[in-house]
C-alpha positions in Angstrom: 7.4 -20.1 -19.2 10.9 -21.5 -18.1 12.1 -19.8 -15.0 14.7 -21.0 -12.6 16.6 -19.6 -9.9 20.3 -20.4 -9.4 23.2 -19.5 -6.9 26.1 -17.9 -8.6 28.3 -20.8 -7.4 26.1 -23.6 -8.9 25.0 -22.1 -12.3 23.2 -24.9 -14.2 24.2 -25.3 -17.9 20.4 -25.8 -19.0 20.1 -23.7 -22.2 18.4 -20.6 -20.6 19.6 -17.0 -20.5 21.6 -16.7 -17.3 20.9 -13.2 -15.9 23.0 -12.0 -12.8 21.0 -9.9 -10.3 23.6 -7.8 -8.5 24.4 -4.2 -8.0 28.0 -4.7 -8.4 29.9 -7.5 -10.1 30.5 -10.0 -7.2 34.0 -11.2 -8.6 33.2 -15.0 -7.7 32.9 -15.8 -11.3 34.1 -15.0 -14.8 31.8 -12.7 -16.5 31.4 -15.4 -19.3 29.4 -17.6 -16.8 26.6 -15.6 -17.0 24.9 -14.2 -20.2 23.5 -10.9 -19.0 24.0 -8.5 -16.0 22.1 -5.4 -15.5 22.8 -3.7 -12.1 19.4 -2.0 -12.2 17.8 -5.4 -11.6 19.2 -5.4 -8.0 18.3 -3.2 -5.0 20.1 0.2 -4.8 23.2 0.3 -2.9 21.4 2.5 -0.2 18.5 -0.1 0.1 20.8 -3.0 0.3 23.0 -1.3 3.0 19.7 -0.6 5.1 18.9 -4.3 4.9 22.5 -5.7 5.6 22.9 -3.3 8.6 19.7 -4.4 10.0 18.4 -0.8 9.9 15.1 -2.1 8.1 13.2 -5.4 8.1 13.2 -7.8 5.2 9.6 -6.9 4.7 10.3 -3.3 4.5 13.3 -4.0 2.2 10.9 -6.1 -0.2 8.4 -3.2 -0.1 11.0 -0.6 -1.0 12.6 -2.8 -3.7 9.2 -3.2 -5.4 9.2 0.5 -5.7 12.5 0.5 -7.1 11.5 -2.0 -9.6 8.5 0.2 -10.6 11.2 2.8 -11.8 12.8 0.2 -14.0 9.6 -1.7 -14.9 10.5 -2.2 -18.6 13.1 -4.7 -17.3 10.3 -7.0 -16.0 8.4 -7.6 -19.3 11.6 -8.1 -20.9 12.5 -10.9 -18.4 9.3 -12.4 -18.8 9.4 -12.3 -22.7 12.8 -14.3 -22.5 11.4 -16.8 -19.7 8.4 -17.5 -22.2 10.6 -18.0 -25.3 14.1 -19.4 -24.7 14.0 -19.6 -20.9 15.4 -17.7 -18.1 17.7 -18.5 -15.1 17.9 -15.6 -12.5 21.3 -15.7 -10.7 22.0 -14.5 -7.3 25.2 -13.8 -5.3 25.4 -16.0 -2.1 27.9 -13.4 -0.6 25.3 -10.7 -0.8 22.0 -11.6 1.1 20.0 -9.0 -0.6 20.4 -10.5 -4.0 18.6 -13.7 -3.2 15.6 -11.6 -1.9 15.8 -9.5 -5.1 15.8 -12.8 -7.2 12.6 -14.1 -5.4 10.8 -11.0 -5.8 12.0 -10.8 -9.6 10.7 -14.2 -10.2 7.4 -13.4 -8.7 7.2 -10.2 -11.0 8.1 -12.0 -14.1 5.6 -14.8 -13.4 2.9 -12.2 -13.1 4.0 -10.3 -16.0 3.9 -13.4 -18.2 0.5 -14.5 -17.3 
């Protein structure tokens, strides 16, 4: 399995599929700099707002985000298949702190799914 995590500002050119994990396009980069963007990989707007406004803890955010992923669970095996074949780079937006948390959880889920 070839899985890496990258900051949107420092996307490596390593030949793997670069997937942006963000609910909305960050506007920091041209869309050509990532290969795939699926907003459903990121936390919902409501959940992200709860974390950024400090109305929930990061651990509660992670718990809720995992539940959101379950409703889109077909995305995780798809990412695992890519990681096992051509390689996968999960890209987060540094201007949105929720995306880095989401990428870490997704990487964990992809690793488990590919085992």
